[in-house]
N, C-alpha and C positions, 0 to 999 in steps of 0.2 A: 578443768572447770568447763571450758568451751566444748570439750568432747561430750561431757554429760548433757549439756544443753542441746547439742546437736542430736544426741541419742533420744532425748526426751521429745524433741520436735519431730523426729522421724517416727517415733512410737505413736505420737498423737495423730500424725498424718495417716499412719497405717490403720489406727482405730477408726478414724473418720471414714477412710475408704471402705473398711469392713462394714461400718454402720450404714453407709450409702447402699452398698450391695444388698445388705439385709433388708433395707427399706424397699428397694426395688423389687426384691423377691416377694416381700409381703404384698406389695401393690399388685404384682402379677397374680398372686394366689387369690386376692380379693376379687380381681376382675374376672377370674375364671369361676369363682365360687358363686358370685351374685347371680349370673344368668341361670346356673344350675338350680339354685334355690328358688329363683323366680318361677322357672318352668315347673319345678316340683310343687310349689305352692299353688300355682295356677291350676295344675292338673288336679291337685287335691281339692281345691275350691270348686273346680268344675264338677268333680264327682259329687261333692257335698250338695252343691246347688241343684243339680239335676235329680239326685236321689230324693230331694225334699219336695219335688213337684208331684202333682196329683196322680200321675200315671203309676208311680211307684207305691203310693200310699193306698190307693183304692182300686188300681188296676184298669180303670177306664177314664176317658176324658170326653166331655161334651164338646160341641163345636167352639164355644167361647173359650174354654180352658185350653183346647188344642191350639187355638189362634194365639193365645198368650204364650203357649209352650214353644211354638215355632218362632214367635217374635222375641223370644228371650234375648237378653243382652249377652248371653254366653257366646264367646267366640269359638266357632266350630274349628278354626284352624289350630286350636290347642289339642284337639283329639288326635292321638298318635295313629299314623297309618304306616303300613309296611309295603314297600315296592319289591317285587320279585319277578323272576323269570323261570319258566319251566318248559320242558319239551314234551309234546304230545305225539305219540306214534299212531298212525292210522293205516291199516292195511288197504292197499290199492288193489292188489290181487291176493290170492291165497298164499303166495310166496314172496310178495314184495310189500314194503310199507314206506310211508313218507313221514319225515320228522317235521313238526311245526313248533317253532320257538315262540312261546306266548309270554307277553308282558302283562303283568297284573298288579293290582293294588288291593291290599287286604286290611280289613278293620275287624278287630276283636272286641268283645264286650268290654266297655270301659270299667265296669265294676269288678272285672276279673272272674266273674262267675261262669259256669258252663253256659254256652250259647243256647238261647231258646230255639233257634232255628238257623240253618245255613241258607244264605241268600246269594245267588249268582246274578250279577248285573252285566248284561250285554249292551250293545250299542247299535245305533243306526249308521247310515252311510256318511253322515256329516258330523258325528260325535264319536268320541273314543272313551277309553277307561277313565282318563283324567277328567272328563266332563262330569262324572259322578262325584268327584272330589270338589270341583268348582261349584256344583249345584248344592253340595252339603249333604247329599244322600248317604254316602259312606259314613260320615261322621254321626249323622242322626241315628243310623242303624246301630252303630257302636254304642251310642248313649242309651238306646232302647234295649240293649242287651243281646244283640244278634251278631252272628259271624257273617260278614259280607265280603265278597270278592268281586271286583270289577276287572274285566280283561279286555284286551284288544284282540279282536278276531283276526285270523290269518288274512294278510293282505291289507291290514289297516294299522295305523298308529305305529307303535313301537314293536309290534310282533313281526314275525317272518312275512315276507311279501308274497309267499306262495299261497294262492287261493285254494280253498277246498272244493273238490268236485261236488256238484249239486247232490248226486246220489250218495256221497260220503258224509254229508253234513250231519245227519243224525248220529253216525258212528263217531265223528269227531266230538260232538257234544257229549256223547256217552263216555268217551275216553277222558275228556276234560273233567267231567264231574267225578269220575273215579280218581283221577290224578289229584284233584283238590280235596279228596277225602270228604265228600259231601253226600252222605246217604240221604236221598230224597230231599233235595233242596227246593226252595222257591226260586223260580227263575223270572227275572224282569227282562223283557225283550222288546225294545223299540224297533219299529219299522223293519229295516234290512235283516236284523237278527231273527225275525219271525221265520225266515227261510231255513234257519237251523232248528228252531224250537218247535214249530208246529208239526213238521214231519216226525220229529223225535217223540212228541207227545202221543202220536198215533202208533208209532212203531214200538216204542218202549213205554207203555202206559204206567208201569209201576215205578219208574226211576225218578220221576219228578212229582213232588207233592202238590205243587201249585204253580201257576204261571200268571204273570201280569203282561198282557200283550198291549203295546202302545202304538197307536197309529199303524194298524196292521197292514201287512203286505201278504197276500195269499200266495203260497207256492203253487205253480201251475200243475205240479204233479198230484196235488191233493184233490180228492173228490168229496162230495157231500157226505158220503158214508164214512169217510175217514174221521170226521169230527165227532160222529156219534159214539165212537169207541174210546174217545179221550176221557180218562178218569180224573185227571187233575182238576182241582178247583181253579177256575180261570176268571180273571178280571180283565175285561177289554176296555181300554181307554182310547178315545179318539176326540179330536177337536171339531167344533162345529164349523170352523173355517178351513178345514182340511179339504181344499178343492181337489187336490190330486187324487185322493182316495174316494171322496164324495160319500163317505160313510158306508159304502156297499160292503167292503171287506169286514168292517166291524159288525154289520148286520149278519153277514154270512157266518161269523163265528158264534152267533147265538144258538147254532145247532149243537154246540158242546153242551152236554147235559147239565153241568154245574157252572154255567157261564153267567157272569154279571156284566152289564154294559154301562159305562159311564161316558157321557158326552160332555166335554169341558167347554164352557162358553168362552167365546173370544179367543179360541186357541187354534193354531195351525199345527202342521206337522214339524217336528214331533211334539205331541201335546204336553209332555212333561217338561219340556224346555220352555214352552209358551206360558204355562201356568205351574211353576214349580211349587208354590205354596199349596195350591189345590191338589197337586200330585202327592205331596208329602202327607196331606190329610187322608187321601184315599189309601195310600200305602199303609199308614198307621192303622187305619180302620180295618183294612183287609188282613193285616197281620194278626189282629185280635182273634180271628177265627182259629188261629193255630197257636194260641198262647200256651197251650198245654203240650205242644209238640216239642220233642227234644231230639238231639242228635243221637 
């Protein structure tokens, strides 16, 4: 009789132990499942909310609507971004080349559709690829249906520390665009990155569809006649408090045939960092010129 009682007691202890283990496993599964579902629902709601905004329904926004658009309560940190590294090879001579390891951040259209346009975001001397994430530009471009990539130029941020020779900068940019598989992108170039973009625009006029030049720095190698042959639609943005440049470089770029000039009030260099909301408005407006362009 005592043996049976002991067996029954041991059996109950075993069942209790198994029950506790099962309960713990269920708790672990629930803890893993909830964040996944929350992110999924947030992303789903994010798409639903932005798709219902005026830009998607009628294709354009007036200033008041765009103000509300940018002031939306949507959290941009929910937009998925991809970090990557790639290697760019640039010929130094006919028989030798140099490898540049490039760090980048990529944003794809949130709606999953084919991108309206490819956009390459460069940076100035005091900002890097990550600054476009902190500013929210990468996320906004994703929400607007564009494919956007921000990179650290060689010698900056998380890219290789080898600088590109001045005469090889247009070739580097050409190889970068090819490696990113961006046929005729729109390039956004603040300050220092103008030294890559402006010579490229004059040397390879067919490879870039459009350019946004922010707080421009003029390469010493370029002459007045070099601007005349640039075919890309160009938006030049400068700040009225940019004492370093004193607006002279921005005025010089007006020689580009299809150039638009915007002076941001109360903005220093770089102007897009001083006035991010105004910059995103100008970016959105400029992109509408190419709404029928595709990859």
